[in-house]
Backbone as JSON, one array per atom type, in Angstrom:
{
  "sequence": "MNYQIFEPSDDLAAVVRCYWTLESPKEKTPERNTIVPDGSMKMIFHYGDLYKHYAENGNNTLLPRCFVIGQLTGPFEVEPTGETGIFFVRFHPNGFLPFATIPIKEMENTAVPLEKLFGKEGQDIEQKILKAKSTQDRIGLIESFLFSRLANTEAFDQIVKSTVETILTANGQLSIDELSRQTNINRRQLERKFSSVVGLSPKQLSKTIRLQATLKTLLTKKVSSLTTLAYEGEYYDQAHFIKDFKEFTGITPKEFYGDLLKMSLIFDQTD",
  "N": [[-45.69, 7.85, 25.29], [-48.66, 5.97, 24.77], [-49.63, 2.87, 23.75], [-51.9, 0.38, 22.53], [-52.65, -2.97, 21.65], [-54.83, -5.03, 19.64], [-56.37, -8.07, 18.87], [-57.99, -9.15, 15.78], [-61.24, -10.3, 14.86], [-62.02, -13.73, 14.31], [-63.3, -13.89, 11.77], [-62.32, -11.88, 10.29], [-59.54, -12.25, 10.36], [-58.04, -13.03, 8.24], [-57.4, -10.96, 6.81], [-56.95, -8.62, 8.29], [-54.44, -7.69, 10.34], [-54.1, -6.48, 12.85], [-55.7, -4.34, 15.39], [-54.88, -1.34, 16.61], [-54.16, 1.33, 19.24], [-53.09, 4.66, 19.81], [-52.11, 6.88, 21.97], [-51.45, 10.22, 23.53], [-50.36, 13.01, 25.34], [-49.72, 16.12, 24.04], [-47.3, 17.26, 25.08], [-45.74, 15.17, 25.67], [-45.25, 13.78, 23.25], [-42.98, 13.3, 20.64], [-41.86, 15.94, 18.7], [-41.47, 15.59, 16.06], [-42.03, 12.72, 13.96], [-40.72, 10.0, 12.45], [-42.17, 7.76, 10.33], [-41.66, 4.5, 9.37], [-41.62, 2.43, 6.44], [-43.46, -0.58, 6.75], [-44.63, -2.58, 5.17], [-47.3, -2.86, 5.26], [-50.69, -1.75, 4.64], [-52.75, 0.74, 6.04], [-55.63, 1.75, 7.87], [-56.69, 4.83, 9.23], [-57.8, 6.58, 11.98], [-58.11, 9.66, 13.39], [-59.07, 10.5, 16.29], [-58.23, 12.28, 18.05], [-56.21, 15.24, 18.03], [-55.21, 16.66, 14.8], [-52.6, 15.54, 12.54], [-49.62, 16.77, 10.99], [-48.07, 16.32, 7.83], [-44.73, 16.02, 6.52], [-43.27, 16.79, 3.61], [-40.64, 15.89, 1.14], [-39.56, 18.16, 0.28], [-39.81, 19.91, 2.49], [-41.98, 21.23, 2.82], [-45.25, 21.36, 4.46], [-48.53, 19.66, 5.19], [-51.75, 19.3, 6.32], [-52.78, 16.15, 7.53], [-55.71, 14.11, 6.48], [-58.52, 13.59, 8.58], [-59.46, 11.09, 8.88], [-58.37, 8.26, 7.04], [-57.03, 6.15, 4.55], [-53.73, 4.83, 4.5], [-51.56, 4.29, 1.85], [-49.17, 1.85, 0.66], [-45.95, 2.5, 1.84], [-42.84, 3.64, 0.66], [-40.69, 4.71, 1.56], [-39.34, 7.04, 4.2], [-41.83, 8.56, 6.12], [-42.62, 11.57, 7.26], [-44.15, 13.0, 10.1], [-45.98, 15.03, 12.25], [-47.35, 16.04, 15.37], [-50.26, 18.14, 15.94], [-51.3, 18.71, 18.48], [-53.06, 16.99, 21.01], [-52.47, 13.51, 20.88], [-54.55, 10.89, 19.52], [-55.35, 8.1, 18.19], [-56.77, 5.64, 16.27], [-56.02, 2.56, 14.75], [-56.27, 0.43, 12.02], [-54.77, -2.23, 11.05], [-53.64, -3.87, 8.16], [-52.98, -7.01, 6.64], [-50.18, -7.58, 4.6], [-51.21, -8.19, 1.96], [-53.78, -7.64, 2.39], [-55.69, -5.53, 2.2], [-56.79, -5.39, -0.41], [-59.41, -6.5, -0.9], [-61.13, -4.48, -0.07], [-60.42, -2.28, -1.47], [-61.22, 0.34, -3.74], [-60.12, 1.88, -5.56], [-57.21, 1.38, -7.66], [-54.64, -0.32, -6.02], [-51.86, 0.33, -6.17], [-51.95, 2.97, -6.98], [-52.35, 4.15, -4.54], [-49.96, 4.49, -3.29], [-47.66, 5.84, -0.77], [-49.41, 7.66, -0.04], [-52.0, 9.51, 1.6], [-55.37, 8.58, 1.6], [-58.42, 9.94, 1.77], [-61.3, 8.54, 3.54], [-63.84, 9.16, 2.46], [-63.16, 9.51, -0.23], [-62.68, 6.86, -1.03], [-64.87, 5.43, -0.11], [-67.15, 6.77, -0.39], [-70.48, 7.93, 0.81], [-70.8, 5.87, 2.61], [-68.14, 5.78, 3.68], [-67.97, 8.3, 4.85], [-69.94, 7.99, 6.8], [-68.85, 5.87, 8.51], [-66.65, 6.93, 9.46], [-67.74, 9.14, 11.07], [-69.07, 7.55, 12.87], [-66.91, 6.03, 14.22], [-65.39, 8.15, 15.13], [-67.05, 9.25, 17.2], [-67.39, 7.34, 18.89], [-67.26, 5.8, 22.18], [-65.33, 4.11, 23.37], [-62.4, 1.96, 22.64], [-63.23, -0.66, 22.19], [-65.64, -0.36, 21.19], [-65.14, 0.95, 18.89], [-63.69, -1.0, 17.59], [-65.74, -2.8, 17.11], [-67.51, -1.45, 15.49], [-65.97, -1.01, 13.29], [-65.38, -3.61, 12.42], [-67.78, -4.47, 11.69], [-68.09, -2.85, 9.45], [-66.15, -3.57, 7.69], [-66.52, -6.24, 7.42], [-68.98, -6.29, 6.14], [-68.07, -5.47, 3.7], [-66.4, -7.42, 2.83], [-65.36, -9.79, 0.33], [-65.33, -13.15, -0.71], [-62.83, -14.81, 0.89], [-61.7, -17.01, -0.03], [-61.21, -16.56, -2.59], [-58.9, -15.11, -2.86], [-55.73, -14.26, -4.19], [-53.75, -17.01, -4.19], [-51.28, -17.49, -4.77], [-49.92, -15.19, -4.37], [-50.52, -14.79, -1.61], [-49.23, -17.04, -0.45], [-46.6, -16.43, -1.04], [-46.14, -14.01, 0.28], [-46.42, -14.92, 2.8], [-44.04, -16.49, 2.86], [-42.09, -14.64, 2.59], [-42.38, -13.2, 4.9], [-41.76, -15.16, 6.81], [-39.13, -15.74, 6.29], [-37.91, -13.32, 7.01], [-37.63, -11.59, 4.98], [-35.31, -12.41, 3.73], [-34.9, -13.89, 1.38], [-33.94, -14.4, -1.88], [-35.43, -13.0, -5.03], [-35.5, -14.49, -7.1], [-35.37, -16.94, -5.75], [-37.74, -17.08, -4.63], [-39.38, -16.96, -6.88], [-38.86, -19.39, -7.93], [-39.8, -21.15, -5.86], [-42.53, -20.65, -6.0], [-43.06, -21.42, -8.52], [-43.53, -19.85, -10.55], [-42.91, -17.26, -13.05], [-40.58, -14.63, -12.67], [-41.55, -12.06, -13.64], [-44.11, -12.26, -13.9], [-44.85, -12.73, -11.16], [-44.08, -10.38, -10.07], [-45.99, -8.69, -11.39], [-48.29, -9.67, -10.18], [-47.92, -9.1, -7.49], [-47.73, -6.32, -7.6], [-50.46, -5.43, -8.09], [-51.84, -6.61, -6.1], [-50.52, -6.32, -3.49], [-49.34, -3.92, -3.75], [-46.66, -3.36, -3.84], [-43.46, -4.48, -5.24], [-42.22, -7.85, -5.06], [-39.51, -7.6, -4.37], [-39.39, -5.16, -3.11], [-41.06, -5.5, -0.89], [-39.74, -7.58, 0.45], [-37.26, -6.24, 1.04], [-38.39, -4.18, 2.84], [-39.46, -5.87, 4.9], [-37.1, -7.06, 5.81], [-35.64, -4.89, 6.74], [-37.21, -4.06, 8.78], [-36.81, -6.07, 10.54], [-34.28, -5.89, 11.08], [-34.28, -3.42, 12.51], [-35.71, -4.1, 14.78], [-33.79, -5.87, 15.95], [-31.88, -4.01, 16.46], [-33.15, -2.56, 18.52], [-33.67, -4.43, 20.56], [-31.34, -5.95, 20.99], [-27.89, -6.22, 22.06], [-25.73, -4.87, 19.82], [-22.51, -5.53, 18.51], [-21.29, -4.29, 16.37], [-21.79, -2.49, 13.19], [-21.09, -4.05, 11.1], [-21.59, -6.5, 12.1], [-24.34, -6.54, 12.48], [-25.25, -6.13, 9.9], [-24.57, -8.71, 8.86], [-25.95, -10.42, 10.26], [-28.49, -9.57, 9.27], [-28.16, -10.56, 6.84], [-27.18, -8.99, 4.7], [-25.66, -8.07, 1.69], [-23.18, -6.43, 1.95], [-21.66, -4.16, 4.33], [-22.03, -1.59, 3.29], [-24.11, -1.82, 1.53], [-26.18, -2.39, 3.43], [-26.19, -0.03, 4.85], [-27.15, 1.67, 2.92], [-29.75, 0.64, 2.48], [-30.89, 1.06, 4.88], [-30.79, 3.84, 5.18], [-32.5, 4.56, 3.14], [-34.98, 3.72, 3.82], [-35.53, 4.81, 6.39], [-34.54, 7.43, 6.39], [-32.33, 8.19, 7.77], [-28.92, 7.22, 8.86], [-27.61, 4.23, 10.26], [-25.99, 4.86, 12.42], [-26.82, 7.42, 13.1], [-29.4, 6.63, 14.07], [-28.84, 5.26, 16.32], [-28.2, 7.47, 17.97], [-30.52, 8.83, 18.4], [-32.88, 7.8, 19.56], [-35.28, 8.47, 20.99], [-36.54, 10.36, 19.44], [-37.13, 8.89, 17.33], [-39.53, 7.35, 17.84], [-41.59, 6.2, 16.64], [-40.48, 4.8, 14.52], [-40.43, 2.16, 13.99], [-42.17, -0.97, 13.4], [-44.54, -1.33, 15.86], [-46.29, -3.2, 16.57], [-45.74, -5.96, 17.08]],
  "CA": [[-46.71, 7.39, 24.42], [-49.27, 4.83, 25.21], [-50.32, 2.31, 22.71], [-52.39, -0.95, 22.93], [-52.76, -3.77, 20.48], [-56.07, -5.84, 19.79], [-56.47, -9.0, 17.64], [-59.13, -9.11, 15.06], [-62.16, -11.48, 15.05], [-61.59, -14.96, 13.23], [-63.96, -13.6, 10.51], [-61.4, -10.89, 9.6], [-58.01, -12.5, 10.59], [-57.14, -13.4, 6.96], [-57.19, -9.67, 5.94], [-56.67, -7.64, 9.28], [-53.42, -8.14, 11.17], [-54.38, -6.14, 14.15], [-56.05, -2.98, 15.61], [-54.19, -0.63, 17.76], [-54.52, 2.55, 19.59], [-51.98, 5.33, 20.15], [-52.54, 8.12, 22.67], [-50.35, 10.89, 24.11], [-50.5, 14.45, 25.42], [-48.78, 16.87, 23.06], [-45.88, 17.49, 25.58], [-44.88, 13.81, 25.62], [-45.01, 13.29, 21.87], [-41.93, 13.85, 19.89], [-42.35, 16.85, 17.7], [-41.42, 15.05, 14.7], [-41.87, 11.29, 13.94], [-40.56, 9.27, 11.07], [-42.95, 6.45, 10.21], [-41.01, 3.73, 8.35], [-42.38, 1.43, 5.86], [-43.56, -2.03, 7.24], [-45.2, -3.52, 4.33], [-48.81, -3.07, 5.35], [-51.58, -0.58, 4.59], [-53.56, 1.02, 7.42], [-56.92, 2.73, 8.02], [-56.35, 5.49, 10.42], [-58.97, 7.47, 12.5], [-57.68, 10.58, 14.3], [-60.18, 11.15, 17.13], [-57.42, 13.33, 18.77], [-55.89, 16.3, 17.09], [-54.71, 16.16, 13.52], [-51.14, 15.44, 12.31], [-48.95, 17.2, 9.75], [-47.02, 15.51, 6.98], [-43.83, 16.86, 6.03], [-42.69, 16.34, 2.41], [-39.15, 15.82, 1.09], [-39.0, 19.52, 0.16], [-40.03, 20.63, 3.78], [-43.43, 21.71, 2.98], [-46.15, 20.46, 5.22], [-49.86, 19.58, 4.89], [-52.49, 18.51, 7.27], [-53.36, 14.79, 7.11], [-57.03, 13.97, 6.68], [-58.7, 13.1, 9.96], [-59.71, 9.64, 8.7], [-57.9, 7.91, 5.79], [-56.23, 4.85, 4.35], [-52.34, 5.16, 3.96], [-51.1, 3.41, 0.97], [-47.96, 1.21, 0.85], [-44.87, 3.37, 2.04], [-41.57, 3.19, -0.04], [-39.67, 5.6, 2.2], [-39.86, 7.48, 5.52], [-43.15, 9.4, 6.17], [-42.46, 12.29, 8.4], [-45.28, 13.53, 10.49], [-45.85, 16.08, 13.5], [-48.76, 16.28, 16.0], [-50.67, 19.42, 16.08], [-51.91, 18.69, 19.73], [-52.97, 15.68, 21.55], [-52.68, 12.32, 20.02], [-55.75, 9.8, 19.86], [-55.31, 7.45, 16.96], [-57.21, 4.19, 16.22], [-55.46, 2.04, 13.54], [-56.65, -0.94, 11.46], [-53.43, -2.64, 10.15], [-54.0, -5.02, 7.15], [-51.94, -7.94, 6.22], [-49.48, -7.02, 3.17], [-52.13, -8.48, 0.85], [-55.17, -7.8, 3.03], [-56.58, -4.43, 1.85], [-57.41, -5.52, -1.7], [-60.88, -6.77, -0.89], [-61.83, -3.15, 0.3], [-59.98, -1.22, -2.41], [-62.07, 0.96, -4.63], [-59.13, 2.43, -6.71], [-55.91, 0.5, -7.73], [-53.72, -0.34, -4.75], [-50.68, 0.99, -6.54], [-52.21, 4.44, -7.02], [-52.3, 4.79, -3.18], [-48.7, 4.44, -2.76], [-47.23, 6.97, -0.15], [-50.68, 8.5, -0.04], [-53.17, 9.39, 2.54], [-56.55, 8.65, 0.84], [-59.57, 9.95, 2.61], [-62.22, 7.49, 3.46], [-64.83, 9.6, 1.6], [-62.78, 9.19, -1.57], [-62.55, 5.38, -1.16], [-66.03, 4.67, 0.01], [-68.34, 7.7, -0.58], [-71.21, 8.21, 1.92], [-70.45, 4.93, 3.61], [-66.86, 6.35, 4.34], [-68.41, 9.44, 5.88], [-70.7, 7.48, 7.97], [-68.14, 4.96, 9.4], [-65.83, 7.91, 10.18], [-68.46, 9.83, 12.17], [-69.25, 6.64, 14.06], [-65.67, 5.75, 14.79], [-64.84, 9.45, 16.01], [-68.01, 9.56, 18.21], [-67.35, 6.03, 19.72], [-66.8, 5.97, 23.57], [-64.31, 3.14, 23.7], [-61.74, 1.2, 21.76], [-64.06, -1.81, 21.96], [-66.81, 0.1, 20.34], [-64.42, 1.29, 17.66], [-63.39, -2.22, 17.02], [-66.99, -3.32, 16.73], [-67.98, -0.73, 14.4], [-65.0, -1.05, 12.13], [-65.36, -4.94, 11.91], [-69.12, -4.54, 10.98], [-68.03, -2.14, 8.14], [-65.23, -4.25, 6.92], [-67.14, -7.62, 7.07], [-70.12, -6.15, 5.1], [-67.65, -5.32, 2.27], [-65.49, -8.45, 2.42], [-65.57, -10.76, -0.5], [-64.94, -14.61, -0.36], [-61.32, -14.9, 1.05], [-61.03, -18.08, -0.66], [-60.88, -16.19, -3.93], [-57.76, -14.4, -2.97], [-54.62, -14.9, -5.03], [-53.09, -17.95, -3.27], [-49.7, -17.51, -5.05], [-49.36, -13.89, -3.59], [-50.77, -15.09, -0.23], [-48.15, -17.96, 0.07], [-45.35, -15.76, -1.21], [-45.98, -13.08, 1.37], [-45.9, -15.69, 3.99], [-42.67, -16.89, 2.84], [-41.12, -13.43, 2.81], [-42.32, -12.79, 6.32], [-41.22, -16.21, 7.67], [-37.79, -15.72, 6.11], [-37.57, -11.96, 7.25], [-37.22, -10.91, 3.77], [-33.94, -12.67, 3.29], [-34.8, -14.72, 0.32], [-33.84, -13.67, -3.05], [-36.52, -12.97, -5.78], [-35.29, -15.71, -7.97], [-35.81, -18.18, -4.98], [-39.23, -16.97, -4.33], [-39.99, -17.37, -8.07], [-38.64, -20.86, -8.0], [-40.78, -21.85, -4.87], [-43.92, -20.53, -6.48], [-43.3, -22.04, -9.89], [-44.0, -18.76, -11.67], [-41.71, -16.51, -13.4], [-40.44, -13.27, -11.95], [-42.22, -11.01, -14.11], [-45.46, -12.41, -13.43], [-44.97, -12.5, -9.8], [-44.17, -8.87, -9.94], [-47.2, -8.11, -11.71], [-49.46, -9.98, -9.18], [-47.61, -8.26, -6.45], [-48.28, -4.83, -7.88], [-51.87, -5.17, -8.11], [-52.4, -7.15, -4.83], [-49.91, -5.8, -2.4], [-48.96, -2.34, -4.1], [-45.29, -3.35, -3.81], [-42.79, -5.63, -5.72], [-41.62, -8.81, -4.1], [-38.24, -7.11, -3.79], [-39.71, -4.07, -2.21], [-41.61, -6.11, 0.37], [-38.65, -8.25, 1.1], [-36.4, -5.27, 1.57], [-39.21, -3.73, 3.91], [-39.51, -6.79, 5.98], [-35.63, -7.3, 6.44], [-35.26, -3.69, 7.52], [-37.87, -3.96, 10.14], [-36.27, -7.16, 11.47], [-33.13, -5.21, 11.64], [-34.63, -2.33, 13.5], [-36.12, -4.7, 16.05], [-32.58, -6.26, 16.49], [-31.22, -2.73, 17.17], [-33.85, -2.19, 19.74], [-33.8, -5.45, 21.51], [-30.32, -6.61, 21.33], [-26.75, -5.47, 22.05], [-24.99, -5.22, 18.78], [-21.21, -5.01, 18.59], [-20.85, -3.36, 15.18], [-22.57, -2.37, 12.21], [-20.73, -5.22, 10.34], [-22.29, -7.65, 12.72], [-25.75, -6.34, 12.09], [-25.3, -6.4, 8.27], [-24.28, -10.02, 8.68], [-27.16, -10.94, 10.77], [-29.53, -9.32, 8.22], [-27.65, -11.16, 5.44], [-26.99, -8.1, 3.64], [-24.5, -8.36, 0.93], [-22.17, -6.0, 2.72], [-22.12, -2.96, 5.23], [-22.46, -0.51, 2.59], [-25.65, -2.16, 1.1], [-26.97, -2.33, 4.59], [-26.26, 1.38, 5.26], [-27.89, 2.24, 1.86], [-31.22, 0.31, 2.64], [-31.29, 1.67, 6.15], [-31.14, 5.22, 4.85], [-33.55, 4.67, 2.06], [-36.35, 3.58, 4.54], [-35.53, 5.59, 7.65], [-34.05, 8.75, 6.17], [-31.1, 8.41, 8.57], [-28.05, 6.18, 8.88], [-27.65, 3.34, 11.62], [-25.24, 5.52, 13.6], [-27.8, 8.49, 13.62], [-30.52, 5.96, 14.75], [-28.35, 5.05, 17.7], [-28.18, 8.62, 18.81], [-31.98, 9.65, 18.41], [-34.08, 6.71, 19.67], [-36.5, 9.08, 21.31], [-37.18, 11.08, 18.29], [-37.72, 7.93, 16.29], [-40.42, 6.38, 18.57], [-42.6, 5.6, 15.58], [-39.84, 4.55, 13.32], [-40.5, 0.78, 13.65], [-43.49, -1.53, 13.7], [-44.52, -1.62, 17.34], [-47.36, -4.11, 16.83], [-45.37, -7.34, 17.37]],
  "C": [[-47.32, 6.18, 24.77], [-49.94, 4.19, 24.09], [-50.74, 0.81, 23.14], [-52.68, -1.74, 21.68], [-53.97, -4.72, 20.66], [-55.92, -6.73, 18.56], [-57.84, -8.86, 17.03], [-59.94, -10.39, 15.19], [-61.71, -12.47, 14.03], [-62.21, -14.59, 11.9], [-63.04, -12.72, 9.64], [-59.92, -11.12, 9.6], [-57.38, -12.69, 9.43], [-56.74, -12.22, 6.37], [-56.6, -8.63, 7.04], [-55.68, -8.26, 10.21], [-53.8, -7.91, 12.65], [-55.06, -4.72, 14.24], [-55.11, -2.48, 16.69], [-54.41, 0.78, 17.95], [-53.12, 3.41, 19.98], [-52.44, 6.72, 20.7], [-51.42, 8.82, 23.42], [-50.68, 12.34, 24.26], [-49.45, 15.05, 24.53], [-47.41, 17.02, 23.62], [-45.08, 16.26, 25.8], [-44.82, 13.21, 24.32], [-43.99, 13.93, 21.25], [-42.46, 14.74, 18.79], [-42.29, 16.43, 16.34], [-41.24, 13.49, 14.8], [-41.61, 10.81, 12.57], [-41.14, 7.97, 11.1], [-42.18, 5.8, 9.09], [-41.73, 2.59, 7.65], [-42.33, 0.01, 6.66], [-44.3, -3.03, 6.5], [-46.8, -3.77, 4.38], [-49.4, -1.6, 5.05], [-52.43, -0.56, 5.86], [-54.78, 1.93, 7.2], [-56.72, 3.37, 9.27], [-57.55, 6.48, 10.7], [-58.15, 8.33, 13.53], [-58.76, 11.07, 15.12], [-59.34, 12.08, 18.23], [-57.3, 14.52, 17.84], [-55.29, 15.78, 15.96], [-53.2, 16.15, 13.56], [-50.74, 16.15, 11.03], [-48.16, 16.23, 9.05], [-46.08, 16.39, 6.34], [-43.28, 16.17, 4.68], [-41.29, 16.4, 2.33], [-38.67, 17.24, 0.96], [-39.16, 20.44, 1.35], [-41.36, 21.24, 3.94], [-44.42, 20.7, 3.83], [-47.59, 20.6, 5.03], [-50.44, 18.92, 6.09], [-52.96, 17.2, 6.73], [-54.86, 14.82, 7.22], [-57.43, 13.37, 8.19], [-58.91, 11.62, 9.77], [-59.31, 9.23, 7.38], [-57.25, 6.43, 5.93], [-54.64, 5.37, 3.79], [-51.96, 4.09, 3.15], [-49.66, 2.79, 1.36], [-46.82, 2.39, 0.87], [-43.62, 2.8, 1.37], [-40.45, 3.99, 0.53], [-40.22, 6.14, 3.43], [-40.86, 8.43, 5.06], [-43.03, 10.05, 7.45], [-43.72, 13.02, 8.92], [-45.01, 14.27, 11.9], [-47.14, 16.21, 14.11], [-49.03, 17.69, 16.03], [-51.22, 19.67, 17.62], [-51.84, 17.3, 20.29], [-53.23, 14.58, 20.63], [-53.74, 11.48, 20.5], [-55.95, 9.26, 18.49], [-55.76, 5.97, 17.1], [-56.79, 3.72, 14.69], [-56.1, 0.63, 13.26], [-55.37, -1.26, 10.49], [-53.79, -3.87, 9.46], [-52.68, -5.85, 7.13], [-51.42, -7.26, 4.87], [-50.5, -7.19, 2.09], [-53.66, -8.23, 1.28], [-56.18, -6.6, 2.67], [-57.29, -4.47, 0.53], [-58.83, -5.74, -1.83], [-61.75, -5.51, -0.65], [-61.38, -2.03, -0.71], [-60.86, -0.79, -3.58], [-61.23, 1.74, -5.7], [-57.92, 1.56, -6.66], [-55.02, 0.85, -6.49], [-52.44, 0.44, -5.14], [-50.8, 2.54, -6.47], [-52.16, 5.09, -5.65], [-51.07, 4.75, -2.54], [-48.13, 5.75, -2.19], [-48.24, 8.08, -0.04], [-51.65, 8.37, 1.05], [-54.38, 9.63, 1.93], [-57.64, 8.81, 1.76], [-60.69, 8.96, 2.37], [-63.39, 7.98, 2.58], [-64.6, 9.31, 0.13], [-62.91, 7.8, -1.89], [-63.96, 4.92, -1.2], [-67.32, 5.54, -0.03], [-68.98, 7.96, 0.72], [-71.0, 7.2, 2.95], [-69.17, 5.23, 4.26], [-67.22, 7.36, 5.29], [-69.0, 8.86, 7.15], [-69.87, 6.7, 9.01], [-67.1, 5.93, 10.1], [-66.45, 8.61, 11.2], [-68.58, 8.73, 13.36], [-68.01, 6.31, 15.0], [-65.19, 7.0, 15.78], [-65.89, 9.65, 17.32], [-68.06, 8.34, 19.18], [-66.61, 6.38, 21.19], [-65.53, 5.15, 24.02], [-63.54, 2.49, 22.52], [-62.55, 0.01, 21.25], [-65.09, -1.44, 20.93], [-66.23, 0.41, 18.99], [-64.27, -0.04, 16.76], [-64.72, -2.95, 16.46], [-67.59, -2.64, 15.38], [-67.18, -0.98, 13.06], [-65.24, -2.67, 11.57], [-66.76, -5.05, 11.22], [-69.04, -3.93, 9.49], [-67.3, -3.06, 7.17], [-65.9, -5.58, 6.52], [-68.22, -7.43, 6.01], [-69.32, -5.86, 3.6], [-66.66, -6.56, 1.78], [-65.98, -9.59, 1.46], [-65.08, -12.15, -0.14], [-63.49, -14.56, -0.33], [-60.67, -16.01, 0.25], [-60.61, -17.81, -2.13], [-59.54, -15.42, -4.05], [-56.62, -15.09, -3.73], [-53.67, -15.7, -4.16], [-51.62, -17.83, -3.53], [-49.19, -16.29, -4.32], [-49.52, -14.33, -2.19], [-49.5, -15.92, 0.3], [-46.77, -17.23, -0.11], [-45.07, -14.73, -0.08], [-45.74, -13.72, 2.61], [-44.52, -16.23, 4.0], [-41.71, -15.94, 3.24], [-41.2, -13.16, 4.22], [-41.58, -13.86, 7.29], [-39.48, -16.02, 7.49], [-37.13, -14.29, 6.5], [-37.06, -11.28, 6.16], [-35.78, -11.23, 3.08], [-33.85, -13.56, 1.95], [-34.69, -13.9, -0.96], [-35.22, -13.75, -4.03], [-36.61, -14.17, -6.53], [-35.61, -16.93, -7.17], [-37.15, -18.07, -4.73], [-39.92, -17.26, -5.62], [-39.86, -18.89, -8.33], [-39.7, -21.65, -7.07], [-42.05, -21.86, -5.35], [-44.19, -21.11, -7.64], [-43.96, -21.06, -10.72], [-43.01, -17.83, -11.93], [-41.78, -15.11, -12.79], [-41.37, -12.24, -12.32], [-43.75, -11.15, -13.77], [-45.74, -12.3, -11.98], [-44.84, -11.13, -9.33], [-45.27, -8.13, -10.23], [-48.38, -8.36, -10.63], [-49.2, -9.15, -7.97], [-48.17, -6.7, -6.4], [-49.61, -4.53, -7.6], [-52.5, -5.63, -6.72], [-51.95, -6.48, -3.69], [-49.66, -4.26, -2.55], [-47.43, -2.19, -3.97], [-44.79, -4.6, -4.73], [-42.53, -6.66, -4.79], [-40.27, -8.33, -3.51], [-38.35, -6.16, -2.75], [-40.22, -4.46, -0.95], [-40.59, -6.73, 1.12], [-37.69, -7.28, 1.7], [-37.04, -4.44, 2.81], [-39.11, -4.49, 5.09], [-38.12, -7.05, 6.55], [-35.35, -6.11, 7.09], [-35.97, -3.62, 8.85], [-37.41, -4.96, 10.96], [-34.94, -6.61, 12.07], [-33.34, -4.14, 12.65], [-34.9, -2.91, 14.88], [-34.74, -5.33, 16.77], [-31.89, -5.09, 17.19], [-31.67, -2.37, 18.33], [-33.8, -3.04, 20.79], [-32.47, -6.17, 21.85], [-29.02, -5.74, 21.49], [-25.92, -5.89, 20.77], [-23.51, -4.64, 18.69], [-20.7, -4.13, 17.6], [-21.84, -3.44, 14.15], [-22.46, -3.51, 11.14], [-21.48, -6.43, 10.84], [-23.81, -7.63, 12.39], [-26.15, -6.53, 10.75], [-25.35, -7.99, 8.12], [-25.43, -10.62, 9.18], [-28.5, -10.77, 9.82], [-29.34, -10.02, 6.85], [-27.66, -10.21, 4.34], [-25.71, -8.42, 2.91], [-23.09, -7.64, 1.44], [-22.61, -4.72, 3.45], [-22.67, -2.0, 4.38], [-23.69, -0.59, 1.96], [-26.55, -1.98, 2.28], [-27.25, -0.85, 4.99], [-27.23, 1.98, 4.26], [-29.52, 2.03, 2.1], [-31.74, 1.15, 3.8], [-31.77, 3.09, 5.86], [-32.32, 5.51, 3.88], [-34.9, 4.66, 2.87], [-36.5, 4.37, 5.76], [-35.18, 7.04, 7.43], [-32.72, 9.09, 7.01], [-30.13, 7.24, 8.43], [-28.2, 5.39, 10.2], [-27.06, 4.18, 12.68], [-26.2, 6.63, 14.02], [-28.91, 7.91, 14.53], [-30.11, 5.82, 16.18], [-28.3, 6.26, 18.58], [-29.49, 9.37, 18.91], [-33.03, 8.71, 18.71], [-35.38, 7.37, 20.13], [-37.21, 9.72, 20.2], [-37.83, 10.13, 17.28], [-38.6, 6.98, 16.88], [-41.37, 5.77, 17.69], [-41.88, 4.86, 14.41], [-40.13, 2.9, 13.02], [-41.91, 0.17, 13.94], [-43.56, -1.97, 15.02], [-45.71, -2.53, 17.69], [-47.03, -5.6, 16.82], [-45.0, -7.56, 18.76]]
}
């Protein structure tokens, strides 16, 4: 599988983390991919063949050709139906709010078609992106679309913004009480703000970011034991670590070791 990452323009850097493309012939794409929560919402354009999504009960449905995927709170299993060609817009954890036309929380674990979000404008940008000849053309088109809808970024909730940055910097290892203390806002207020702006609670985002950091450690370092890995991630104990790992990936750390190829989309590949 071939993927490339592109930086957004300065005008959109406050809301868009990056753009990236994923391309692969069907024979070189794992039959089933588990996409793990990474704390960000994405706008996705399938200029290749469509993907299926498998629900927990085993039923599958075709994903829309172009959509925004809300915040994930568990593993999201997909399967290509043919050749993969996908253009992604990855937002910062609090970055999609300026473009949202329905409550962020209602989009959780859901692929929302662009037409539902943006009406005719959604249809128009969908067709333009799908007909574009190159990634640079797609980036130019989507940046014009997003910038035209972007409100004043200075009006963003600064408490949520600074708390998200703190969570990312700390790899999700700070307690919610500590985050509340640092922001000088009570826990319940912070949770309400996060729910409407990010679509996750501070605790959910922290768990997501910590798990992503742990996955990267698994893939880039030699780890002597699960106990060591749990210690590095500052989990309470190994049982707590295994529980969180399975909650977000659908498998245990031991199973992850044995099936890396299948899990090619299991972690955030954009860093």
